[in-house]
matplotlib code that plots the C-alpha trace (Angstrom):
import matplotlib.pyplot as plt

x = [7.9, 8.0, 11.9, 11.7, 9.2, 10.7, 11.0, 8.1, 5.7, 6.6, 6.0, 2.6, 1.8, 3.0, 0.9, -2.2, -1.6, -1.4, -4.7, -6.7, -5.2, -5.9, -9.4, -10.5, -9.0, -11.0, -14.1, -14.1, -13.5, -16.1, -18.7, -18.3, -19.3, -21.6, -25.5, -25.8, -23.6, -24.5, -23.5, -20.4, -19.4, -20.3, -18.4, -15.1, -15.4, -15.5, -12.6, -10.4, -11.2, -10.3, -7.2, -6.3, -6.9, -4.7, -1.9, -2.0, -2.4, 0.4, 2.9, 1.7, 2.2, 5.6, 6.8, 5.7, 7.2, 10.5, 10.8, 10.8, 13.1, 12.7, 10.3, 7.9, 8.2, 7.3, 4.0, 3.0, 3.3, 1.3, -1.4, -1.5, -2.0, -4.5, -6.4, -6.3, -7.3, -10.4, -11.3, -11.6, -13.6, -16.1, -16.8, -17.2, -19.8, -21.4, -21.6, -23.0, -25.6, -27.0, -26.4, -24.8, -22.7, -21.0, -19.1, -16.8, -16.2, -15.3, -12.8, -11.4, -11.1, -9.2, -6.9, -5.8, -3.6, -1.8, -1.5, -0.4, 2.3, 3.7, 3.6, 4.9, 8.5, 7.2, 5.1, 8.2, 10.1, 7.3, 7.1, 11.0, 10.6, 7.8, 9.4, 12.8, 14.1, 17.6, 18.1, 21.0, 24.3, 27.8, 26.8, 24.8, 27.3, 29.4, 32.5, 35.7, 38.6, 40.9, 38.2, 37.6, 40.0, 38.3, 41.1, 40.7, 37.0, 37.3, 39.8, 37.4, 34.7, 32.0, 31.0, 27.0, 26.7]
y = [-3.0, 0.2, 0.4, 0.6, 3.5, 6.7, 9.6, 11.6, 8.6, 7.6, 11.3, 11.3, 7.9, 9.3, 12.5, 10.3, 8.1, 11.5, 13.0, 9.8, 9.7, 13.3, 13.1, 10.1, 11.9, 15.1, 13.0, 11.3, 14.6, 16.4, 13.8, 14.1, 17.9, 18.4, 18.1, 17.3, 14.4, 13.5, 16.9, 17.0, 13.5, 14.4, 17.6, 15.9, 13.1, 15.6, 17.7, 14.5, 13.7, 17.1, 17.0, 13.8, 15.1, 18.4, 16.1, 14.1, 16.9, 18.7, 15.9, 15.4, 19.4, 19.3, 16.5, 18.0, 21.3, 19.7, 18.6, 22.4, 25.4, 27.9, 30.4, 27.6, 25.6, 28.7, 29.1, 25.4, 25.9, 28.8, 27.5, 24.1, 26.3, 28.4, 25.4, 23.9, 27.0, 27.6, 23.8, 24.6, 27.7, 26.2, 23.1, 25.4, 27.5, 24.1, 23.0, 26.3, 26.5, 23.0, 22.3, 19.2, 19.0, 21.4, 23.8, 24.3, 20.3, 20.5, 22.9, 21.1, 17.9, 20.1, 21.3, 17.6, 18.3, 21.0, 18.8, 15.7, 17.9, 18.7, 15.1, 13.8, 13.5, 11.4, 9.1, 8.5, 7.5, 5.3, 3.5, 3.1, 1.4, -0.9, -1.8, -2.0, 0.6, 2.0, 5.5, 8.1, 7.5, 7.1, 4.1, 6.4, 9.1, 9.7, 11.6, 11.8, 11.0, 13.7, 16.5, 15.4, 14.9, 12.4, 12.9, 16.6, 16.3, 13.9, 15.9, 18.9, 16.8, 16.8, 13.3, 13.4, 16.9]
z = [10.3, 12.1, 11.6, 7.9, 7.7, 6.5, 8.9, 7.3, 7.3, 10.8, 12.1, 10.5, 12.1, 15.5, 15.0, 14.2, 17.4, 19.4, 17.9, 18.6, 22.1, 23.0, 21.1, 23.2, 26.4, 25.3, 24.8, 28.1, 30.0, 28.1, 28.7, 32.3, 32.2, 29.1, 29.1, 25.2, 25.0, 21.4, 20.1, 22.0, 20.7, 16.9, 17.3, 18.9, 16.4, 13.4, 15.0, 15.2, 11.5, 10.6, 12.5, 11.1, 7.3, 8.3, 9.5, 6.4, 3.9, 5.8, 5.2, 1.6, 1.1, 2.9, 0.7, -2.4, -1.6, -0.9, -4.4, -5.7, -5.5, -2.7, -4.3, -5.7, -2.6, -0.5, -2.8, -2.5, 1.3, 1.5, -0.8, 1.3, 4.5, 3.1, 1.8, 5.5, 6.9, 4.7, 5.2, 8.8, 8.2, 6.0, 8.2, 11.2, 9.2, 7.9, 11.4, 12.8, 10.0, 10.2, 13.7, 13.3, 16.6, 19.0, 17.5, 20.4, 20.7, 17.0, 17.7, 20.4, 18.4, 15.6, 18.5, 19.0, 16.1, 18.1, 21.4, 19.4, 17.8, 21.1, 22.3, 19.2, 20.7, 23.6, 21.3, 19.3, 22.4, 23.7, 20.1, 20.2, 23.5, 22.6, 19.3, 20.8, 18.4, 18.8, 17.4, 17.6, 19.5, 17.9, 16.0, 13.7, 13.4, 10.4, 11.5, 9.5, 11.8, 10.1, 11.0, 14.4, 17.3, 19.9, 22.4, 22.5, 22.8, 25.9, 27.6, 27.6, 29.3, 26.7, 27.2, 27.0, 25.4]

ax = plt.figure().add_subplot(projection="3d")
ax.plot(x, y, z, "-o")
ax.set_aspect("equal")
plt.show()
């Protein structure tokens, strides 16, 4: 199943796995130190949901932008980025006004998107190991023999580079 997913869907899935992982980690770590555990947990949960929504919207926005010419794609990307930014601002104001949860823990939950983005290559490798997926290597390379001299390449010693 995972081998047949296209690259964008798989990357979003890996980001969502990272968001949940880091969210749970931040939740456990925070519960050890905060006094108002319920407010902290609500904030983290809302932040994780916002981060997941942002990741999905980013993927949708990127996919949509790639269907257009450069100028229109730039406008679509800016509009999507502005929409995500304003959503975070409005939700933060909503949290502060109605005192639903801890604003700082909500922000920490939103930041799981950043930590998940940095961890995504490692999640990708881990999923490849779990599902026994082989990627890259010479078997996937398309090289025209007329353009590339393997003998010269091997003599120079570029075996693993």
